[in-house]
Residue frames as a rotation matrix with the C-alpha (Angstrom) as fourth column:
MET 1
-0.688 -0.274 -0.672 -60.64
0.280 -0.954 0.102 130.50
-0.670 -0.118 0.733 -131.55
ASN 2
0.361 0.898 0.252 -63.59
0.658 -0.054 -0.751 132.26
-0.661 0.437 -0.610 -133.11
SER 3
0.173 -0.271 0.947 -63.37
0.939 -0.246 -0.242 134.38
0.299 0.931 0.211 -136.23
ARG 4
0.880 0.177 0.441 -63.66
0.070 -0.966 0.248 137.65
0.470 -0.188 -0.863 -134.31
THR 5
0.749 -0.662 0.041 -60.65
-0.065 -0.012 0.998 136.76
-0.660 -0.750 -0.052 -132.11
ARG 6
0.123 -0.707 0.696 -58.64
0.865 0.421 0.274 135.65
-0.486 0.569 0.663 -135.16
PHE 7
0.485 0.129 0.865 -59.48
0.676 -0.683 -0.278 138.90
0.555 0.719 -0.419 -136.89
SER 8
0.981 -0.100 0.167 -58.37
-0.183 -0.762 0.622 140.93
0.065 -0.640 -0.765 -133.84
VAL 9
0.458 -0.860 0.227 -55.10
0.230 0.361 0.904 138.98
-0.859 -0.362 0.363 -133.55
SER 10
0.124 -0.378 0.917 -54.44
0.987 0.138 -0.077 139.40
-0.098 0.915 0.390 -137.30
LEU 11
0.732 0.212 0.647 -55.14
0.342 -0.936 -0.081 143.13
0.589 0.281 -0.758 -137.11
LEU 12
0.897 -0.440 0.039 -52.86
-0.218 -0.365 0.905 143.48
-0.384 -0.821 -0.423 -134.10
ALA 13
0.225 -0.837 0.498 -50.07
0.602 0.521 0.605 141.58
-0.766 0.164 0.621 -135.90
LEU 14
0.304 -0.049 0.951 -50.51
0.896 -0.324 -0.303 143.78
0.323 0.945 -0.055 -138.98
CYS 15
0.933 0.069 0.353 -50.27
-0.036 -0.959 0.281 146.97
0.358 -0.275 -0.892 -136.90
PHE 16
0.662 -0.741 0.111 -47.17
-0.042 0.111 0.993 145.66
-0.748 -0.662 0.042 -135.12
GLY 17
0.143 -0.598 0.789 -45.60
0.882 0.439 0.173 144.77
-0.450 0.671 0.590 -138.49
ILE 18
0.574 0.118 0.810 -46.30
0.589 -0.747 -0.308 148.23
0.569 0.654 -0.498 -139.93
THR 19
0.962 -0.233 0.141 -44.81
-0.266 -0.687 0.676 149.89
-0.061 -0.688 -0.723 -136.84
THR 20
0.399 -0.854 0.335 -41.72
0.266 0.457 0.849 147.71
-0.878 -0.250 0.409 -137.06
PHE 21
0.235 -0.271 0.933 -41.40
0.971 0.112 -0.212 148.39
-0.047 0.956 0.290 -140.78
THR 22
0.782 0.113 0.613 -41.61
0.254 -0.956 -0.148 152.17
0.569 0.271 -0.776 -140.33
GLN 23
0.817 -0.526 0.236 -38.92
-0.488 -0.413 0.769 152.04
-0.307 -0.744 -0.594 -137.62
ALA 24
0.776 -0.539 0.328 -36.60
0.604 0.785 -0.140 149.94
-0.182 0.307 0.934 -139.76
ALA 25
-0.019 -0.909 -0.417 -33.04
0.430 -0.384 0.817 151.01
-0.902 -0.164 0.399 -140.37
THR 26
0.980 0.200 -0.007 -32.30
0.093 -0.485 -0.869 153.54
-0.177 0.851 -0.494 -143.08
SER 27
0.209 -0.954 0.216 -29.03
0.901 0.274 0.337 153.60
-0.381 0.124 0.916 -144.96
VAL 28
0.632 -0.209 -0.746 -27.11
-0.305 -0.952 0.007 156.81
-0.712 0.223 -0.666 -145.61
PRO 29
0.907 -0.218 0.359 -25.63
0.416 0.591 -0.691 156.07
-0.062 0.776 0.627 -149.04
THR 30
-0.102 -0.994 -0.029 -22.00
0.832 -0.101 0.545 156.52
-0.545 0.031 0.838 -150.09
GLY 31
-0.624 -0.246 0.742 -21.38
0.685 -0.629 0.368 160.03
0.376 0.737 0.561 -151.39
THR 32
0.529 0.848 -0.017 -23.83
0.716 -0.436 0.544 161.74
0.455 -0.300 -0.839 -149.02
ALA 33
-0.382 -0.618 0.687 -22.74
0.132 -0.772 -0.622 165.22
0.915 -0.147 0.377 -147.89
ILE 34
0.500 0.446 -0.742 -22.85
0.815 0.047 0.578 165.88
0.293 -0.894 -0.339 -144.15
THR 35
-0.098 -0.479 0.872 -22.20
0.083 -0.877 -0.473 169.42
0.992 0.026 0.126 -142.89
VAL 36
0.334 0.118 -0.935 -21.26
0.913 0.205 0.352 170.08
0.233 -0.972 -0.040 -139.27
THR 37
0.549 -0.237 0.802 -20.51
-0.297 -0.952 -0.079 173.11
0.782 -0.195 -0.593 -137.12
ILE 38
-0.207 -0.670 -0.713 -17.56
0.564 0.514 -0.647 172.57
0.800 -0.536 0.271 -134.81
ASP 39
0.776 0.625 -0.082 -18.22
0.361 -0.335 0.870 173.45
0.517 -0.705 -0.486 -131.17
GLN 40
0.674 -0.636 -0.376 -14.63
0.307 -0.222 0.926 174.29
-0.672 -0.739 0.046 -130.20
SER 41
0.713 -0.524 -0.466 -11.61
-0.699 -0.581 -0.417 176.05
-0.052 0.623 -0.780 -131.67
ILE 42
0.662 -0.585 0.468 -8.74
0.416 0.807 0.420 174.00
-0.623 -0.084 0.777 -133.08
SER 43
0.687 -0.530 -0.497 -5.38
-0.690 -0.691 -0.216 175.00
-0.229 0.492 -0.840 -134.56
SER 44
0.788 -0.484 -0.380 -2.63
0.082 0.695 -0.714 173.22
0.610 0.532 0.587 -136.47
LYS 45
0.054 -0.812 0.581 -0.21
-0.700 -0.446 -0.558 174.65
0.712 -0.377 -0.592 -133.90
ASN 46
-0.585 -0.291 0.757 -1.25
-0.800 0.359 -0.481 172.19
-0.132 -0.887 -0.442 -131.19
ALA 47
0.569 0.822 -0.012 -3.62
-0.806 0.555 -0.204 169.65
-0.161 0.126 0.979 -132.80
LYS 48
-0.600 -0.719 0.351 -2.54
-0.644 0.694 0.322 166.00
-0.475 -0.033 -0.879 -132.83
ALA 49
-0.446 0.408 -0.797 -3.66
-0.591 0.534 0.604 163.19
0.672 0.741 0.002 -135.14
GLY 50
-0.505 0.351 -0.789 -6.38
0.517 0.855 0.050 161.16
0.691 -0.382 -0.613 -133.42
GLN 51
-0.967 0.136 -0.215 -7.53
0.100 -0.575 -0.812 164.07
-0.234 -0.807 0.543 -131.23
GLY 52
-0.283 0.947 0.151 -11.30
0.959 0.281 0.037 164.30
-0.008 0.155 -0.988 -130.81
VAL 53
-0.995 0.103 -0.004 -13.34
-0.103 -0.992 0.067 167.39
0.003 0.068 0.998 -131.70
VAL 54
-0.412 0.911 0.025 -17.01
0.627 0.304 -0.718 167.93
-0.661 -0.280 -0.696 -130.81
ALA 55
-0.982 0.149 -0.116 -19.46
-0.185 -0.633 0.752 169.23
0.039 0.760 0.649 -133.40
THR 56
-0.242 0.965 0.099 -23.14
-0.045 0.091 -0.995 169.54
-0.969 -0.245 0.022 -134.26
ILE 57
-0.441 0.192 0.877 -24.92
0.866 0.347 0.359 168.51
-0.235 0.918 -0.319 -137.46
ALA 58
-0.860 -0.037 -0.510 -25.60
0.006 -0.998 0.062 171.80
-0.511 0.050 0.858 -139.29
GLN 59
-0.285 0.809 -0.513 -28.49
-0.956 -0.281 0.089 170.64
-0.072 0.516 0.854 -141.52
ASP 60
0.462 0.568 0.681 -30.78
-0.517 0.797 -0.313 167.62
-0.721 -0.207 0.662 -141.85
VAL 61
-0.753 -0.593 -0.285 -29.25
-0.613 0.474 0.632 164.64
-0.239 0.651 -0.720 -143.66
THR 62
0.286 0.951 0.118 -31.89
-0.744 0.298 -0.598 162.87
-0.604 0.084 0.793 -145.75
ALA 63
-0.916 -0.400 0.000 -32.08
-0.311 0.714 0.628 159.55
-0.251 0.575 -0.778 -147.59
ASN 64
-0.740 0.664 0.107 -35.02
0.574 0.541 0.615 158.53
0.350 0.517 -0.781 -149.76
GLY 65
-0.172 0.694 0.699 -36.92
-0.002 -0.710 0.704 161.65
0.985 0.120 0.123 -148.69
LYS 66
0.790 0.426 -0.441 -36.60
0.384 0.217 0.898 160.80
0.478 -0.878 0.008 -144.98
VAL 67
0.402 -0.656 0.639 -34.54
-0.759 -0.629 -0.168 162.69
0.512 -0.417 -0.751 -142.37
VAL 68
0.551 -0.302 -0.778 -31.96
0.337 0.933 -0.124 160.19
0.763 -0.194 0.616 -141.20
ILE 69
-0.347 -0.655 -0.671 -29.68
0.935 -0.184 -0.303 162.48
0.075 -0.733 0.676 -139.19
PRO 70
0.665 0.735 0.134 -31.49
0.719 -0.678 0.152 165.56
0.203 -0.004 -0.979 -137.84
LYS 71
0.042 -0.555 0.831 -30.02
0.070 -0.828 -0.556 169.04
0.997 0.082 0.004 -137.65
GLY 72
0.330 0.020 0.944 -28.61
-0.831 -0.468 0.301 169.62
0.447 -0.884 -0.138 -134.15
ALA 73
0.965 -0.031 -0.261 -27.53
0.119 0.937 0.329 165.99
0.234 -0.348 0.908 -133.61
HIS 74
0.565 -0.814 0.132 -24.24
-0.530 -0.235 0.815 165.58
-0.633 -0.530 -0.564 -131.76
ALA 75
0.911 -0.367 -0.188 -21.24
0.029 0.512 -0.859 164.60
0.411 0.777 0.477 -133.87
LYS 76
0.583 -0.812 0.026 -17.67
-0.038 0.005 0.999 163.61
-0.811 -0.584 -0.028 -133.09
LEU 77
0.866 -0.440 -0.238 -14.81
-0.321 -0.125 -0.939 164.47
0.383 0.889 -0.250 -135.39
VAL 78
0.652 -0.757 0.027 -11.23
0.457 0.422 0.783 163.26
-0.605 -0.498 0.621 -135.26
VAL 79
0.432 -0.624 -0.651 -8.06
-0.736 -0.661 0.146 165.02
-0.521 0.416 -0.745 -136.42
SER 80
0.939 -0.083 0.334 -6.88
0.239 0.856 -0.458 162.93
-0.248 0.510 0.824 -139.37
SER 81
0.138 -0.929 0.344 -3.78
0.929 0.000 -0.371 165.02
0.344 0.370 0.863 -140.13
ALA 82
0.989 0.111 -0.099 -2.11
0.141 -0.915 0.378 167.99
-0.048 -0.387 -0.921 -138.45
GLN 83
0.072 -0.994 0.079 1.19
0.980 0.056 -0.189 169.77
0.184 0.091 0.979 -138.93
ALA 84
0.587 0.041 -0.809 2.32
0.401 -0.883 0.246 173.01
-0.704 -0.468 -0.534 -137.33
SER 85
0.963 -0.232 0.137 3.89
-0.002 -0.513 -0.858 175.62
0.269 0.826 -0.495 -139.57
GLY 86
0.266 -0.949 -0.168 7.67
0.939 0.216 0.267 175.46
-0.217 -0.229 0.949 -139.90
ARG 87
0.176 -0.230 -0.957 9.63
0.217 -0.939 0.266 178.68
-0.960 -0.254 -0.115 -140.00
LEU 88
-0.460 -0.494 -0.738 10.87
-0.512 -0.531 0.675 178.49
-0.725 0.688 -0.009 -143.59
SER 89
-0.777 0.016 -0.630 9.45
-0.604 0.267 0.751 175.68
0.180 0.964 -0.197 -145.68
THR 90
-0.872 0.452 -0.189 6.85
0.475 0.874 -0.105 173.60
0.118 -0.181 -0.976 -143.87
PRO 91
-0.557 0.734 0.387 3.28
-0.471 -0.664 0.581 174.80
0.684 0.141 0.716 -144.47
ALA 92
-0.747 0.395 0.535 0.72
-0.472 0.252 -0.845 174.27
-0.468 -0.883 -0.002 -141.73
LYS 93
-0.540 0.665 -0.516 -2.08
-0.370 0.364 0.855 171.79
0.756 0.652 0.050 -142.35
LEU 94
-0.785 0.405 0.469 -5.12
-0.394 0.258 -0.882 170.61
-0.479 -0.877 -0.043 -140.44
TYR 95
-0.484 0.638 -0.599 -7.62
-0.535 0.327 0.779 167.98
0.693 0.698 0.183 -141.62
LEU 96
-0.590 0.420 0.690 -10.54
-0.604 0.338 -0.722 166.42
-0.536 -0.842 0.054 -139.74
ARG 97
-0.708 0.504 -0.495 -13.00
-0.207 0.522 0.827 163.67
0.675 0.688 -0.265 -140.55
LEU 98
0.092 0.851 0.517 -16.41
-0.951 -0.078 0.299 162.80
0.295 -0.520 0.802 -139.17
LYS 99
-0.873 -0.483 -0.061 -16.17
-0.425 0.818 -0.388 159.79
0.238 -0.313 -0.919 -136.86
SER 100
-0.684 0.675 -0.276 -19.68
0.716 0.693 -0.081 159.34
0.137 -0.253 -0.958 -135.45
VAL 101
-0.580 0.617 0.531 -23.11
-0.455 -0.787 0.417 160.87
0.675 0.001 0.738 -134.94
GLU 102
-0.928 0.368 -0.057 -25.64
0.236 0.462 -0.855 160.46
-0.288 -0.807 -0.516 -132.16
VAL 103
-0.600 0.798 -0.053 -29.25
-0.466 -0.295 0.834 160.00
0.650 0.525 0.549 -133.27
HIS 104
0.463 0.880 0.101 -32.02
-0.526 0.182 0.831 159.51
0.713 -0.438 0.547 -130.67
GLY 105
0.593 -0.259 0.762 -29.47
-0.768 0.105 0.632 158.63
-0.244 -0.960 -0.137 -127.97
LYS 106
0.729 -0.349 0.588 -27.65
0.343 0.931 0.127 156.02
-0.592 0.109 0.799 -130.05
THR 107
0.163 -0.784 -0.599 -24.15
-0.608 -0.558 0.565 156.50
-0.777 0.272 -0.567 -131.52
TYR 108
0.877 0.124 0.465 -23.42
0.290 0.635 -0.716 155.46
-0.384 0.762 0.521 -135.12
THR 109
-0.146 -0.982 -0.116 -19.95
0.187 -0.143 0.972 155.23
-0.972 0.120 0.204 -136.67
ILE 110
0.916 0.401 0.000 -19.61
0.107 -0.246 -0.963 156.91
-0.386 0.883 -0.268 -140.05
ALA 111
-0.100 -0.948 0.302 -16.73
0.735 0.134 0.664 156.67
-0.670 0.289 0.684 -142.55
THR 112
0.896 0.426 -0.123 -16.16
0.265 -0.738 -0.621 159.99
-0.356 0.524 -0.774 -144.34
SER 113
0.329 -0.763 0.556 -13.64
0.639 -0.254 -0.726 161.93
0.696 0.594 0.404 -146.36
SER 114
-0.238 -0.479 -0.845 -11.38
0.903 -0.430 -0.010 164.43
-0.358 -0.766 0.534 -144.61
SER 115
0.639 0.385 0.666 -12.05
0.573 -0.816 -0.079 168.14
0.513 0.432 -0.741 -144.64
GLY 116
0.480 -0.506 -0.716 -9.56
0.595 -0.412 0.690 170.87
-0.644 -0.758 0.103 -143.84
ARG 117
0.983 -0.173 0.058 -6.86
-0.089 -0.735 -0.672 173.10
0.159 0.656 -0.738 -145.24
THR 118
0.207 -0.975 -0.078 -3.15
0.944 0.178 0.276 173.38
-0.256 -0.130 0.958 -145.97
MET 119
0.536 -0.097 -0.839 -1.63
-0.027 -0.995 0.098 176.85
-0.844 -0.030 -0.535 -145.93
GLY 120
0.984 -0.160 -0.084 -0.16
-0.099 -0.093 -0.991 177.95
0.151 0.983 -0.108 -149.24
GLY 121
0.457 -0.887 -0.071 3.46
0.881 0.462 -0.099 177.07
0.121 -0.018 0.993 -149.94
LYS 122
0.884 -0.168 -0.436 5.91
0.045 -0.898 0.437 179.65
-0.465 -0.406 -0.787 -148.65
GLY 123
0.217 -0.899 0.379 8.93
0.784 0.392 0.481 178.64
-0.582 0.193 0.790 -150.73
LYS 124
0.040 -0.177 0.983 8.63
0.862 -0.491 -0.124 181.34
0.505 0.853 0.133 -153.44
ARG 125
0.838 0.312 0.448 7.75
0.071 -0.876 0.478 184.05
0.542 -0.368 -0.756 -150.94
ASP 126
0.801 -0.591 -0.097 10.68
0.157 0.052 0.986 183.06
-0.578 -0.805 0.134 -148.69
ALA 127
0.040 -0.797 0.603 13.03
0.965 0.187 0.183 182.90
-0.259 0.574 0.777 -151.68
GLY 128
0.387 0.189 0.903 11.88
0.555 -0.830 -0.064 186.43
0.737 0.525 -0.425 -152.54
PHE 129
0.997 -0.044 0.070 12.69
-0.083 -0.546 0.834 187.64
0.001 -0.837 -0.547 -149.03
ILE 130
0.488 -0.865 0.119 16.13
0.401 0.343 0.849 186.02
-0.775 -0.367 0.514 -149.07
GLY 131
-0.034 -0.489 0.872 17.01
0.999 0.000 0.038 186.93
-0.018 0.872 0.489 -152.67
GLY 132
0.627 0.344 0.699 15.68
0.404 -0.911 0.085 190.47
0.666 0.229 -0.710 -152.26
GLY 133
0.943 -0.320 -0.090 17.71
-0.037 -0.371 0.928 190.93
-0.330 -0.872 -0.362 -149.10
ALA 134
0.172 -0.924 0.342 20.84
0.697 0.360 0.620 189.64
-0.696 0.132 0.706 -150.83
GLY 135
0.105 -0.080 0.991 20.29
0.919 -0.373 -0.128 191.93
0.380 0.924 0.034 -153.82
ALA 136
0.868 0.255 0.425 19.70
0.102 -0.931 0.351 195.00
0.485 -0.262 -0.834 -151.68
GLY 137
0.769 -0.634 -0.080 22.72
0.105 0.002 0.994 194.16
-0.630 -0.773 0.068 -149.53
ALA 138
0.027 -0.773 0.634 24.94
0.924 0.261 0.278 193.71
-0.380 0.578 0.722 -152.62
LEU 139
0.379 0.183 0.907 23.78
0.664 -0.736 -0.130 197.07
0.644 0.652 -0.400 -154.03
ILE 140
0.979 0.002 0.206 24.41
-0.139 -0.732 0.667 198.94
0.152 -0.681 -0.716 -150.81
GLY 141
0.563 -0.817 0.124 27.75
0.283 0.332 0.900 197.15
-0.776 -0.471 0.418 -150.23
GLY 142
0.119 -0.505 0.855 28.84
0.992 0.094 -0.082 197.78
-0.039 0.858 0.512 -153.82
LEU 143
0.627 0.167 0.761 28.09
0.315 -0.948 -0.052 201.49
0.712 0.273 -0.647 -153.55
ALA 144
0.949 -0.215 0.233 29.85
-0.308 -0.455 0.836 201.74
-0.074 -0.864 -0.497 -150.20
GLY 145
0.307 -0.886 0.346 32.89
-0.480 0.170 0.861 199.54
-0.822 -0.430 -0.373 -150.73
GLY 146
-0.227 -0.419 -0.879 33.16
-0.974 0.106 0.201 198.28
0.008 0.902 -0.432 -154.34
GLY 147
-0.017 0.185 -0.983 33.38
-0.512 0.842 0.168 194.58
0.859 0.506 0.081 -155.23
LYS 148
-0.784 -0.321 -0.532 34.42
0.255 0.614 -0.747 193.33
0.566 -0.721 -0.400 -151.80
GLY 149
-0.849 0.517 0.111 31.70
-0.410 -0.511 -0.755 195.46
-0.334 -0.687 0.646 -150.19
ALA 150
-0.100 0.832 -0.546 29.14
-0.934 0.111 0.341 193.96
0.344 0.544 0.766 -152.60
LEU 151
-0.287 -0.063 -0.956 30.04
-0.006 0.998 -0.064 190.42
0.958 -0.012 -0.287 -151.45
ILE 152
-0.953 -0.083 -0.291 29.85
0.287 0.051 -0.957 191.36
0.094 -0.995 -0.025 -147.80
GLY 153
-0.661 0.747 -0.074 26.60
-0.699 -0.648 -0.303 193.28
-0.274 -0.148 0.950 -148.38
ALA 154
-0.142 0.598 -0.789 25.07
-0.680 0.520 0.516 190.33
0.719 0.610 0.333 -150.30
ALA 155
-0.555 -0.133 -0.821 25.84
0.358 0.853 -0.380 187.93
0.751 -0.505 -0.425 -147.44
ALA 156
-0.963 0.199 -0.183 24.49
0.089 -0.406 -0.910 190.33
-0.256 -0.892 0.373 -144.85
GLY 157
-0.484 0.818 -0.311 21.39
-0.875 -0.462 0.146 191.03
-0.024 0.342 0.939 -146.97
ALA 158
-0.230 0.367 -0.901 20.71
-0.292 0.857 0.424 187.30
0.928 0.361 -0.090 -147.47
GLY 159
-0.800 -0.110 -0.590 20.98
0.493 0.440 -0.750 186.79
0.343 -0.891 -0.297 -143.71
ALA 160
-0.839 0.523 -0.151 18.55
-0.322 -0.701 -0.637 189.61
-0.439 -0.485 0.756 -143.08
GLY 161
-0.310 0.738 -0.600 16.18
-0.866 0.042 0.499 188.23
0.393 0.674 0.626 -145.75
THR 162
-0.451 0.085 -0.889 16.31
0.163 0.987 0.012 184.77
0.878 -0.140 -0.458 -144.15
ALA 163
-0.922 0.103 -0.374 15.54
0.364 -0.108 -0.925 186.30
-0.136 -0.989 0.062 -140.75
GLY 164
-0.651 0.713 -0.261 12.65
-0.711 -0.693 -0.119 188.24
-0.266 0.108 0.958 -142.28
ALA 165
-0.265 0.538 -0.800 11.24
-0.560 0.590 0.582 185.11
0.785 0.602 0.145 -143.93
ALA 166
-0.625 -0.029 -0.780 11.52
0.473 0.781 -0.408 183.18
0.622 -0.623 -0.474 -140.68
ALA 167
-0.948 0.224 -0.228 9.92
0.079 -0.528 -0.846 185.97
-0.310 -0.819 0.482 -138.66
THR 168
-0.427 0.828 -0.364 6.90
-0.840 -0.512 -0.178 186.37
-0.334 0.230 0.914 -140.94
GLY 169
-0.613 0.041 -0.789 6.50
-0.613 0.606 0.507 182.79
0.499 0.794 -0.347 -142.09
LYS 170
-0.972 0.207 -0.112 4.61
0.234 0.806 -0.544 181.02
-0.022 -0.555 -0.831 -139.30
LYS 171
-0.430 0.902 -0.039 0.96
-0.889 -0.416 0.190 180.95
0.155 0.117 0.981 -140.35
GLU 172
-0.905 0.147 0.400 -1.17
-0.051 0.894 -0.444 178.27
-0.423 -0.422 -0.802 -138.72
VAL 173
-0.538 0.834 -0.121 -4.44
0.011 0.151 0.989 176.77
0.843 0.531 -0.090 -139.92
GLU 174
-0.966 0.259 0.027 -7.11
-0.051 -0.087 -0.995 177.72
-0.255 -0.962 0.097 -137.40
PHE 175
-0.407 0.913 -0.025 -10.77
0.294 0.157 0.943 176.73
0.865 0.377 -0.332 -137.22
PRO 176
-0.858 0.148 0.492 -12.59
-0.494 -0.500 -0.712 178.83
0.141 -0.853 0.502 -134.62
ALA 177
-0.665 0.724 0.186 -15.72
0.406 0.559 -0.724 177.52
-0.628 -0.405 -0.665 -132.90
GLU 178
0.283 0.903 -0.323 -18.78
-0.061 -0.319 -0.946 177.76
-0.957 0.288 -0.035 -135.19
THR 179
-0.526 -0.477 -0.704 -16.72
-0.766 -0.094 0.636 176.90
-0.370 0.874 -0.316 -138.31
ARG 180
0.635 0.745 0.202 -18.71
-0.514 0.603 -0.610 174.79
-0.576 0.284 0.767 -140.79
LEU 181
-0.616 -0.776 -0.132 -17.05
-0.666 0.424 0.614 171.80
-0.421 0.467 -0.778 -142.40
SER 182
0.534 0.791 -0.299 -18.52
-0.828 0.418 -0.373 169.41
-0.170 0.447 0.878 -144.97
PHE 183
-0.564 -0.634 0.529 -17.74
-0.523 0.770 0.365 165.71
-0.639 -0.071 -0.766 -145.26
THR 184
0.112 0.559 -0.822 -18.73
-0.940 0.328 0.096 163.06
0.323 0.762 0.562 -147.78
THR 185
0.499 0.118 0.858 -19.58
-0.558 0.802 0.214 159.51
-0.663 -0.585 0.466 -146.71
ARG 186
-0.355 -0.732 -0.581 -17.15
-0.935 0.268 0.233 156.92
-0.015 0.626 -0.780 -148.09
ALA 187
-0.926 0.181 -0.330 -19.32
0.148 0.981 0.125 153.91
0.347 0.067 -0.936 -147.21
PRO 188
0.003 0.988 0.153 -23.01
-0.072 -0.152 0.986 153.41
0.997 -0.014 0.070 -146.47
ALA 189
-0.959 -0.213 0.186 -24.00
-0.188 -0.014 -0.982 153.97
0.212 -0.977 -0.027 -142.86
THR 190
-0.255 0.897 -0.360 -27.05
0.464 0.440 0.769 152.33
0.849 0.029 -0.528 -141.31
ILE 191
-0.907 0.089 0.411 -29.08
-0.369 -0.639 -0.675 154.50
0.202 -0.764 0.612 -138.92
ASN 192
-0.596 0.734 -0.325 -31.99
0.747 0.655 0.110 152.99
0.293 -0.177 -0.939 -136.98
């Protein structure tokens, strides 16, 4: 093999090595924020743990100055926890986590934190409805019928307050389509 051929082969090998090096895998480090836009509506009323939800990456995810997951990439979320609102004491909750992303036609699994919401506790508000109803009933009953009327009025008022709390208490967590959620990676993820 003459020196010109060796030089050509060496140059070709160097170019191939540089190309391979630039296409090497990049790691998304632990603690990286990934924001998605969900593509469908979901509610705590009918969501089930393990249910899939489709989403789109909302902004480029970079590592070491390089875009690793481009904006617009497809993402799959999973419902990690869901609970429909109870009538009197059970607040609704809905949490999702990022399961995978698709980059250049290849799917990569990603471990992330959960993102979502729990509705505020209703216990104090419900107690206010019930106690307020009992107090108002006792006042009206006391004015109308004395001591015995106050007892009857208190019971009736508490019942009405309980009914009012139950009627107004069901508030679900709802994420309409186009809702943005942010997740944080819990382990490094390698993207080629």
